[in-house]
C-alpha positions as CSV (number, residue, x, y, z in Angstrom):
1,M,0.0,0.0,0.0
2,K,2.9,2.3,0.8
3,E,4.4,1.6,-2.6
4,I,1.1,2.3,-4.4
5,L,0.7,5.6,-2.4
6,E,4.3,6.6,-3.4
7,K,3.6,5.9,-7.0
8,Q,0.4,8.0,-6.9
9,R,2.2,10.9,-5.2
10,A,4.9,10.8,-7.9
11,F,2.2,10.7,-10.6
12,F,0.4,13.7,-9.0
13,N,3.6,15.7,-8.7
14,S,4.2,15.1,-12.4
15,N,1.3,17.6,-12.9
16,Q,-0.5,15.3,-15.4
17,T,-3.8,15.5,-13.5
18,K,-3.7,19.3,-13.7
19,D,-4.6,19.0,-17.4
20,L,-8.4,19.3,-17.6
21,N,-8.5,17.3,-20.8
22,F,-6.7,14.5,-19.0
23,R,-9.3,14.5,-16.3
24,I,-12.2,14.4,-18.9
25,D,-10.5,11.6,-20.8
26,Q,-10.2,9.5,-17.6
27,L,-13.8,10.1,-16.7
28,Q,-14.9,9.0,-20.1
29,R,-12.7,5.9,-19.9
30,L,-14.4,5.0,-16.6
31,K,-17.8,5.3,-18.2
32,T,-16.7,3.2,-21.1
33,L,-15.3,0.6,-18.8
34,L,-18.6,0.4,-16.8
35,L,-20.9,0.3,-19.9
36,S,-18.8,-2.3,-21.7
37,N,-18.9,-4.6,-18.6
38,Q,-22.5,-3.9,-17.5
39,N,-23.5,-7.6,-17.7
40,R,-20.6,-8.7,-15.5
41,L,-21.3,-6.0,-13.0
42,N,-25.0,-6.9,-12.9
43,E,-24.2,-10.5,-12.3
44,A,-21.8,-9.6,-9.4
45,I,-24.3,-7.5,-7.5
46,Y,-27.1,-10.1,-8.2
47,A,-24.8,-12.7,-6.5
48,D,-24.4,-10.4,-3.5
49,F,-27.9,-9.0,-3.1
50,G,-30.3,-10.5,-5.7
51,K,-30.6,-7.0,-7.1
52,S,-32.3,-6.8,-10.5
53,P,-30.7,-5.1,-13.6
54,F,-33.4,-2.4,-13.4
55,E,-32.6,-1.4,-9.9
56,T,-28.9,-1.8,-10.5
57,F,-29.1,0.8,-13.3
58,T,-31.5,3.2,-11.5
59,N,-30.0,3.0,-8.0
60,E,-26.3,2.5,-8.9
61,F,-25.0,3.3,-12.3
62,G,-27.5,5.8,-13.5
63,L,-26.4,8.3,-10.9
64,V,-22.7,7.6,-11.6
65,Y,-23.2,8.2,-15.4
66,L,-25.0,11.4,-14.7
67,D,-22.2,12.6,-12.5
68,I,-19.6,11.7,-15.2
69,D,-21.5,13.5,-17.9
70,E,-22.0,16.6,-15.8
71,A,-18.4,16.7,-14.8
72,C,-17.2,16.4,-18.3
73,S,-19.5,19.1,-19.6
74,K,-19.0,21.6,-16.7
75,L,-15.4,20.9,-15.6
76,K,-13.8,23.8,-17.4
77,K,-16.3,26.1,-15.7
78,W,-15.7,24.6,-12.3
79,A,-12.0,24.8,-12.6
80,K,-11.8,28.3,-14.0
81,W,-9.9,31.0,-12.1
82,K,-12.5,33.3,-10.6
83,R,-11.9,37.0,-10.4
84,V,-13.0,38.7,-7.2
85,R,-13.1,42.4,-6.3
86,T,-10.0,44.0,-4.6
87,N,-10.5,46.4,-1.8
88,W,-9.2,50.0,-2.0
89,V,-6.5,49.3,0.6
90,N,-4.7,47.2,-2.0
91,F,-5.1,49.5,-5.0
92,P,-3.9,48.9,-7.7
93,A,-4.2,45.1,-7.8
94,K,-6.4,42.3,-8.9
95,S,-7.5,39.3,-6.9
96,Y,-8.6,35.8,-8.0
97,I,-9.2,32.3,-6.7
98,I,-7.6,29.2,-8.2
99,P,-9.2,25.8,-7.7
100,E,-6.4,23.2,-7.3
101,P,-6.5,19.4,-6.6
102,L,-5.6,18.3,-3.1
103,G,-3.4,15.4,-4.2
104,V,-3.6,11.7,-3.4
105,S,-7.1,10.8,-2.2
106,L,-8.6,7.7,-0.5
107,V,-12.2,6.8,-1.1
108,I,-13.8,4.2,1.3
109,G,-17.1,2.9,-0.1
110,A,-20.1,1.5,1.7
111,W,-21.7,-1.9,1.2
112,N,-25.4,-0.9,0.7
113,Y,-24.9,0.7,-2.7
114,P,-21.5,-0.8,-3.5
115,Y,-21.1,0.7,-7.0
116,Q,-22.8,4.1,-6.6
117,L,-21.3,5.0,-3.2
118,A,-17.8,3.9,-4.3
119,L,-17.7,5.4,-7.7
120,A,-19.6,8.7,-7.3
121,P,-16.9,10.1,-5.0
122,V,-14.2,8.7,-7.4
123,V,-15.8,10.7,-10.2
124,A,-15.6,13.9,-8.0
125,A,-12.0,13.2,-7.1
126,I,-10.9,12.6,-10.7
127,A,-12.8,15.7,-11.9
128,A,-11.0,17.8,-9.3
129,G,-7.6,16.5,-10.5
130,N,-6.6,14.0,-7.8
131,T,-5.3,10.5,-7.9
132,V,-7.5,7.9,-6.3
133,I,-7.1,4.8,-4.1
134,L,-10.5,3.1,-3.8
135,K,-11.3,0.8,-0.9
136,P,-14.7,-0.8,-1.6
137,S,-16.6,-2.6,1.2
138,E,-15.7,-6.2,1.5
139,L,-19.2,-7.3,2.6
140,P,-20.6,-7.6,-1.0
141,S,-17.6,-9.6,-2.0
142,N,-18.6,-10.2,-5.6
143,T,-19.0,-6.5,-6.4
144,S,-15.8,-5.7,-4.7
145,K,-13.8,-8.3,-6.6
146,T,-15.3,-7.3,-9.9
147,M,-14.6,-3.6,-9.5
148,A,-11.1,-4.4,-8.5
149,E,-10.4,-6.6,-11.4
150,L,-11.9,-4.3,-14.0
151,I,-10.4,-1.0,-12.7
152,N,-7.0,-2.4,-11.9
153,N,-6.6,-4.0,-15.3
154,F,-7.8,-0.8,-17.1
155,F,-6.2,2.1,-15.2
156,D,-2.7,3.0,-14.4
157,P,-2.4,2.1,-10.6
158,A,-0.3,5.3,-10.2
159,F,-3.5,7.2,-11.0
160,F,-6.5,5.0,-10.0
161,H,-6.3,1.8,-8.0
162,V,-8.6,-0.5,-6.0
163,V,-7.5,-2.1,-2.8
164,E,-9.6,-5.0,-1.6
165,G,-9.8,-6.3,2.0
166,G,-11.4,-5.9,5.4
167,I,-10.5,-4.2,8.6
168,D,-6.7,-5.0,8.4
169,E,-6.4,-3.5,4.9
170,T,-8.4,-0.4,5.8
171,T,-6.4,0.1,9.0
172,A,-3.2,-0.2,6.9
173,L,-4.5,2.4,4.4
174,L,-5.5,4.8,7.2
175,E,-1.9,4.7,8.6
176,Q,-0.7,6.3,5.4
177,R,-0.7,10.0,4.7
178,F,-3.3,11.1,2.2
179,D,-4.3,14.5,1.0
180,K,-8.0,13.8,1.2
181,I,-10.1,11.0,2.7
182,F,-13.7,10.4,1.7
183,F,-15.6,7.9,3.8
184,T,-19.2,6.6,3.5
185,G,-20.5,4.4,6.3
186,S,-21.5,4.3,10.0
187,P,-20.8,7.1,12.5
188,N,-18.8,4.6,14.7
189,V,-16.4,3.8,11.8
190,G,-16.5,7.4,10.8
191,R,-15.0,8.4,14.1
192,V,-12.1,5.9,13.5
193,V,-11.5,7.4,10.1
194,Y,-11.6,10.9,11.5
195,Q,-9.1,10.0,14.3
196,A,-6.7,8.5,11.8
197,A,-6.9,11.5,9.4
198,A,-6.3,13.9,12.3
199,K,-2.8,12.4,12.9
200,H,-1.8,13.8,9.5
201,L,-4.2,16.8,9.5
202,T,-5.8,15.2,6.4
203,P,-9.2,16.8,5.4
204,V,-12.1,14.4,5.4
205,T,-15.6,14.1,4.1
206,L,-17.7,11.8,6.2
207,E,-21.0,10.6,4.8
208,L,-22.6,8.8,7.7
209,G,-26.3,8.2,8.6
210,G,-28.8,8.4,11.4
211,K,-32.5,8.0,12.2
212,S,-34.1,10.1,9.5
213,P,-37.7,11.0,10.3
214,A,-40.7,11.3,8.0
215,I,-43.1,13.9,9.5
216,F,-46.8,14.1,8.5
217,T,-49.0,17.0,9.5
218,E,-52.8,17.4,9.5
219,G,-54.0,18.2,6.0
220,A,-51.2,16.4,4.2
221,N,-52.0,14.5,1.0
222,L,-51.8,11.2,2.8
223,K,-52.3,8.9,-0.1
224,M,-49.6,10.5,-2.3
225,G,-47.3,11.0,0.6
226,I,-47.6,7.3,1.6
227,K,-46.9,6.2,-2.0
228,R,-43.7,8.1,-2.1
229,L,-42.7,7.2,1.5
230,I,-43.2,3.4,1.0
231,W,-41.2,3.4,-2.2
232,A,-38.3,5.2,-0.5
233,K,-38.4,3.1,2.7
234,F,-38.4,-0.3,1.1
235,L,-36.1,0.5,-1.9
236,N,-33.0,-1.7,-1.5
237,S,-34.9,-3.5,1.3
238,G,-34.5,-0.4,3.5
239,Q,-30.7,-0.6,3.3
240,T,-30.4,3.1,2.4
241,C,-28.7,5.7,4.5
242,I,-31.3,8.3,3.6
243,A,-34.3,6.0,3.9
244,P,-37.1,7.2,6.1
245,D,-36.2,5.5,9.4
246,Y,-39.5,6.2,11.2
247,V,-42.8,8.0,10.8
248,L,-44.1,10.8,13.1
249,L,-47.7,11.8,12.6
250,P,-50.7,13.1,14.5
251,K,-52.7,10.5,16.5
252,S,-55.8,11.3,14.3
253,L,-54.0,10.1,11.2
254,K,-52.6,6.8,12.6
255,A,-55.3,4.4,11.6
256,E,-55.7,5.8,8.1
257,F,-51.9,5.9,7.6
258,L,-51.4,2.3,8.6
259,R,-54.3,1.1,6.4
260,L,-53.1,3.1,3.3
261,A,-49.4,2.1,3.9
262,K,-50.4,-1.6,4.0
263,E,-52.4,-1.2,0.8
264,E,-49.4,0.4,-0.9
265,I,-47.0,-2.3,0.2
266,D,-49.4,-5.0,-1.0
267,A,-49.8,-3.2,-4.4
268,A,-46.0,-3.0,-4.8
269,S,-45.8,-6.8,-4.3
270,Y,-42.2,-6.7,-3.0
271,S,-40.2,-9.8,-3.8
272,P,-36.9,-10.7,-5.4
273,E,-38.8,-12.5,-8.1
274,N,-40.4,-9.2,-9.1
275,G,-37.1,-7.5,-9.2
276,N,-38.0,-4.8,-6.6
277,Y,-36.7,-6.4,-3.4
278,I,-33.2,-7.6,-2.4
279,R,-31.6,-9.7,0.3
280,I,-30.3,-8.3,3.6
281,I,-26.5,-8.1,3.2
282,N,-25.5,-10.9,5.7
283,D,-26.7,-13.2,8.5
284,R,-25.5,-10.8,11.2
285,N,-27.7,-8.0,9.9
286,V,-30.7,-10.3,9.6
287,Q,-30.2,-11.3,13.3
288,R,-29.7,-7.6,14.3
289,L,-33.0,-6.6,12.6
290,A,-34.8,-9.6,14.2
291,R,-33.7,-8.4,17.6
292,L,-35.1,-4.9,17.0
293,L,-38.5,-6.2,15.9
294,D,-41.1,-6.6,18.6
295,Q,-43.6,-9.0,17.0
296,N,-46.3,-7.9,19.4
297,K,-46.3,-4.5,17.7
298,V,-46.3,-5.7,14.1
299,Y,-49.2,-4.2,12.1
300,S,-48.3,-6.0,8.9
301,G,-45.4,-8.1,7.6
302,G,-42.9,-9.2,10.1
303,K,-41.9,-12.6,8.6
304,I,-38.2,-13.3,8.5
305,D,-36.6,-16.0,6.3
306,E,-33.1,-16.2,7.8
307,E,-31.9,-18.8,5.3
308,S,-32.7,-16.6,2.2
309,R,-32.0,-13.4,4.2
310,I,-35.3,-11.9,3.3
311,I,-37.4,-9.8,5.7
312,E,-40.9,-8.8,4.7
313,P,-41.7,-5.1,4.5
314,T,-43.0,-4.5,8.0
315,L,-45.1,-1.8,9.5
316,I,-44.8,-1.4,13.3
317,Q,-47.4,0.4,15.4
318,D,-47.6,1.7,19.0
319,V,-43.9,2.5,19.0
320,T,-42.3,4.9,21.5
321,F,-38.9,6.6,21.5
322,D,-37.9,4.3,24.3
323,D,-38.3,1.1,22.2
324,A,-35.2,-0.8,21.1
325,I,-35.9,-0.1,17.5
326,M,-35.6,3.6,18.1
327,Q,-32.1,3.4,19.7
328,E,-30.2,2.9,16.5
329,E,-30.5,3.4,12.7
330,I,-32.7,0.5,11.4
331,F,-31.1,0.0,8.0
332,G,-33.7,-2.5,7.0
333,P,-37.3,-3.0,5.9
334,L,-38.9,-2.2,9.3
335,L,-41.0,1.0,9.6
336,P,-42.0,2.2,13.0
337,V,-45.0,4.5,13.2
338,L,-45.0,7.0,16.1
339,T,-47.6,9.6,17.0
340,Y,-47.5,13.1,18.5
341,D,-50.1,15.4,20.1
342,S,-48.5,18.7,18.8
343,I,-45.9,19.6,16.3
344,D,-43.8,21.2,19.0
345,E,-43.7,17.9,20.8
346,A,-42.5,16.2,17.6
347,I,-39.8,18.8,17.2
348,R,-38.7,18.4,20.8
349,E,-38.3,14.7,20.4
350,I,-36.2,15.0,17.2
351,K,-34.0,17.7,18.8
352,K,-33.2,15.4,21.8
353,R,-31.4,13.1,19.4
354,E,-28.5,13.2,17.0
355,K,-29.0,15.3,13.9
356,P,-30.3,13.0,11.1
357,L,-28.9,12.7,7.6
358,S,-32.3,13.4,6.1
359,C,-35.8,14.6,7.1
360,Y,-39.0,14.3,5.0
361,L,-41.9,16.7,5.6
362,F,-45.4,15.8,4.3
363,T,-47.6,18.9,4.6
364,N,-49.6,21.4,2.7
365,D,-49.4,23.9,5.5
366,S,-46.8,26.5,4.6
367,V,-46.6,27.8,8.1
368,L,-45.8,24.4,9.5
369,K,-43.4,23.7,6.6
370,N,-41.4,26.8,7.4
371,K,-41.5,26.1,11.1
372,L,-40.1,22.6,10.6
373,L,-37.5,23.6,8.1
374,N,-36.4,26.5,10.3
375,E,-36.2,24.6,13.7
376,L,-34.9,21.2,12.7
377,S,-31.3,20.6,11.7
378,F,-30.5,17.8,9.3
379,G,-28.3,17.1,6.3
380,G,-30.9,17.5,3.6
381,G,-34.4,16.3,2.6
382,A,-37.6,17.0,0.9
383,V,-41.1,18.3,1.3
384,N,-43.9,16.0,0.1
385,E,-41.2,13.7,-1.3
386,S,-38.7,11.2,0.0
387,L,-35.2,10.2,-1.1
388,M,-35.3,12.0,-4.5
389,H,-33.3,15.0,-3.4
390,I,-30.2,12.9,-4.0
391,S,-31.0,12.8,-7.7
392,N,-30.6,16.6,-8.1
393,S,-26.8,17.3,-8.5
394,R,-27.4,21.0,-7.8
395,L,-28.3,20.1,-4.2
396,P,-25.1,19.3,-2.2
397,F,-25.5,16.0,-0.5
398,G,-24.1,15.5,3.0
399,G,-24.8,15.3,6.7
400,V,-24.4,17.5,9.8
401,G,-23.1,16.6,13.2
402,N,-23.4,12.8,13.9
403,S,-24.7,12.3,10.3
404,G,-21.5,13.5,8.7
405,M,-19.5,16.5,7.5
406,G,-18.9,17.9,4.1
407,S,-21.0,17.3,0.9
408,Y,-20.7,16.2,-2.7
409,H,-22.5,15.6,-6.0
410,G,-22.1,18.0,-8.9
411,E,-19.9,21.0,-8.3
412,A,-20.1,20.3,-4.5
413,G,-18.1,17.1,-5.2
414,F,-15.5,19.0,-7.2
415,R,-15.2,21.4,-4.3
416,A,-14.9,18.5,-1.8
417,F,-11.7,17.4,-3.5
418,S,-10.3,20.8,-4.2
419,H,-8.4,23.6,-2.5
420,Y,-9.3,27.1,-3.4
421,K,-6.1,29.1,-3.5
422,S,-6.5,32.9,-3.0
423,I,-4.2,35.1,-5.0
424,M,-3.6,38.9,-5.0
425,E,-1.6,40.2,-8.0
426,K,-0.3,43.7,-7.5
427,S,1.0,46.2,-10.0
428,S,4.6,47.4,-9.6
429,W,4.1,50.9,-11.1
430,F,2.6,52.5,-8.0
431,E,2.7,52.1,-4.2
432,T,1.1,54.2,-1.5
433,K,3.2,55.1,1.6
434,L,0.4,54.6,4.0
435,K,1.5,51.3,5.5
436,Y,5.1,52.1,5.8
437,S,7.0,53.9,8.6
438,P,7.2,56.5,9.8
439,Y,3.6,56.3,11.1
440,S,1.5,59.4,11.6
441,E,-2.0,60.5,12.7
442,G,-2.6,61.6,9.1
443,K,-1.8,58.2,7.7
444,L,-4.0,56.6,10.3
445,K,-6.9,58.8,9.4
446,W,-6.6,57.9,5.7
447,I,-6.4,54.2,6.5
448,K,-9.6,54.5,8.6
449,R,-11.3,56.3,5.7
450,L,-10.3,53.6,3.3
451,M,-11.8,51.0,5.7
452,G,-15.0,53.0,5.9
453,M,-14.5,54.1,9.5
454,K,-14.8,57.6,10.8
C-alpha cells in the first residue's frame, strides 16, 4: 500500500492531473469501462444481493453516469480561475481564486450501494484532479472483486487503483498520509477514520447516517405521501442511508396511515422474483433486525426468512422513542410509526437526538413547513417527497453533526476534493506610503477612511 501511495504521489507531482483534458479523458474511460462490462457488474451485484438489472441501473450506475456526464461538460467552468473584487487598501491590484486538486485521495465505499457509493466520490476526485485509491466494502464480495479486477486492469495504478480487503487492509491504508479521505459508512467507523486522518491533518468528508424522520401533519395529502414514502423506505430493502427511518404523525392520522401504507405495500408486491426487493447483506444484519423487531407491535409483515436473508416489508405500530428499534439506525425493511399530540412535541423529540442525515416533511401547510425547516437541523431532505433530493446534483449531499461532515454531488463534489487558492496580484508601477514607517496621525486617518471608518 505504501508503494502504491508513493507511485500515486509521484504521478500527481508530475502535474498530469492538472490538465483538464486528461481528467475528462479519464472520466470518459471510466464510463466506457462500466458500460462495456455492464452484464458482468450486474451478475456480481445479483450474486451479493439479488438486485435486478433495473434497480442496478437506476440505483447504482444511472447516478454515476449522470455525475460523469455533468463533470465532463462543466469541468472547465468549475476549474476556471475566478476574479473577485479587490479592496481600496490594495489598489492597484487584482484578486482571484484558483481551484487546485488536493493530491492523493482515499475513497472508502459502503456496502449498501456498492457501486454508486464507491464510484460517485471517485468521479468527483478525478474531476478535481486527484489520484485515487478506492477501498470498496468487503461485505458484498462479488461486487468488490469485480470492481477491483476491471479497474486495476484498465487504469494505471499510479492514477487510480482499487485495494480490496477488510479491517486490516483499511487500517493499513489509514496509517498512510493522504491529501484527502472520503468515507461513507456508519458514525462509529467514521470516528475511527476521522481520528486516523487527524494524525496527518488530512481533510475528510464523512457521509454517515442516522435516524431520518418522516413527519406528516394534518391536511397532508396522505395517499400521495404514503406512496412516495413506502417506495423510499423499502427500496433496497430499507438498506439506504437516507431512507425514512421512522414516521411521526398526529394521532388522528394513525389508523388511516397504517391502512393506506399496507395497501401500498401490497400493491407493490415486493419480492426478489419481481425485481423490486433484495436480500439483507448478511446473517449478522438479519439477526440484528430480528432483535429490533417486537412481533407484538407488528401491524403488517414481520416474517423473517433467515436462510434466504429476506425480511418482509414491515409496519410497526404503538412504538415509543424508548423502544429498542428507536435506539439505532434501522437500515432494513422495518418502519416504526409514532404519533404526536402537537408539532412542538415532535420537534422536541427529534431535537433530543442526533441530527439526522435526512428529514422528510409531508404537509400542505406553509406555516408548519417553514417552522419545521427553520427549527430542525438535518443534512438534507424533501417536502412531500422522500429520497429523491439525492437525484438533483445541484443540491449538495451531506450530513451534519453525527450524520456527517462535508458534501458532494455535482460542483459540490468538485469542491470537496479541491483547495481554493487565493491570490492577489499587484501592479509594480505604484505604491502608497500609508502602510510604511514613519507612522503618523494623518496616515491613520486615511487608513480608517479607506476602511469605511470615521
